[in-house]
C-alpha positions, -999 to 999 in steps of 0.1 A, spaced: 781 91 759 750 84 779 732 112 763 736 101 728 715 70 730 688 89 748 688 114 720 685 86 693 657 70 713 636 102 710 641 106 675 632 69 668 596 72 684 589 102 661 599 85 630 580 53 640 549 76 647 553 93 613 559 59 595 528 45 613 507 76 602 519 73 566 510 36 567 477 42 582 470 70 557 480 46 528 457 19 542 429 42 547 433 54 511 434 19 498 402 9 518 385 40 504 395 30 469 383 -5 474 350 8 488 346 31 459 351 2 434 329 -20 452 300 5 452 304 11 415 303 -27 409 273 -29 429 256 -1 409 267 -16 375 254 -50 387 221 -35 397 218 -18 363 225 -50 345 200 -69 366 173 -44 358 183 -43 321 182 -82 320 147 -82 336 133 -56 311 149 -77 282 132 -108 295 99 -92 298 102 -78 263 110 -114 250 82 -130 267 58 -102 254 70 -108 219 66 -146 222 32 -141 234 23 -116 206 36 -141 180 16 -170 193 -17 -149 196 -10 -137 159 -8 -173 148 -40 -182 168 -62 -154 152 -69 -175 120 -80 -202 144 -104 -178 161 -117 -166 126 -123 -203 115 -142 -209 147 -164 -179 142 -172 -190 106 -181 -225 122 -205 -209 147 -222 -188 120 -228 -220 99 -243 -236 131 -267 -207 134 -279 -214 98 -284 -250 106 -259 -262 81 -247 -292 101 -222 -303 72 -206 -269 71 -205 -268 109 -186 -301 110 -163 -292 83 -157 -259 102 -149 -276 135 -126 -301 117 -108 -270 100 -105 -252 134 -90 -284 151 -66 -290 123 -55 -253 122 -50 -252 160 -32 -285 162 -8 -274 133 -1 -239 150 6 -257 184 29 -283 166 48 -254 150 54 -242 185 69 -276 194 38 -293 210 38 -330 204 13 -357 214 25 -383 239 28 -418 224 2 -442 241 8 -474 221 27 -500 241 38 -504 277 27 -479 305 54 -452 313 50 -435 346 72 -406 332 45 -396 306 15 -416 315 -10 -412 344 -29 -445 352 -65 -439 361 -72 -476 364 -63 -511 356 -87 -535 339 -84 -573 333 -75 -577 296 -61 -601 272 -35 -575 264 0 -578 279 -1 -568 316 9 -531 320 2 -521 285 -20 -491 276 -55 -503 265 -74 -471 265 -66 -436 263 -91 -413 284 -71 -380 278 -44 -374 253 -11 -361 269 13 -335 256 49 -325 258 66 -292 247 101 -301 238 114 -323 265 89 -312 292 56 -331 300 28 -305 299 2 -329 306 6 -366 311 -16 -389 290 -44 -403 311 -48 -440 305 -63 -473 315 -38 -501 317 -41 -539 313 -41 -560 344 -37 -598 344 -70 -618 339 -83 -636 368 -83 -674 364 -119 -685 365 -113 -722 373 -96 -720 406 -73 -748 419 -99 -769 434 -93 -759 470 -121 -740 486 
């Protein structure tokens, strides 16, 4: 009877070794499958990223092309105004410059450009105060626009440069002094 348990013991380690080898083989195969899938996914993502970058560049190029096409008539009008200036036709020159200004302003407005409102109170989000001057106007209100500001959509491209009203100094004083 003592031999039978010994024989079973020698059979069991061989079965355990075989089972461990089979499990190791299965885990190795699973690892290789995951690695292969990961490498494929990485390649697909790299291709997607490159395609998205190309599409973005093409979109930007088309947007630039469309804007330049819309600005070409403005360039034509400016050239006509310069020709009128060479011929010393001041009235035509002024009309030409006004025409160019209007055409350029309209083209930029179609692209979403808006002038920043400067009437009323100073707003640090859209105005840049260059200085403040004593004035009869309400303190903190815009009294002069040095340079117009513009926004494109909800983004400020350039803040309006303004002069704001400061409180007037009292000239009489309080008698102490």
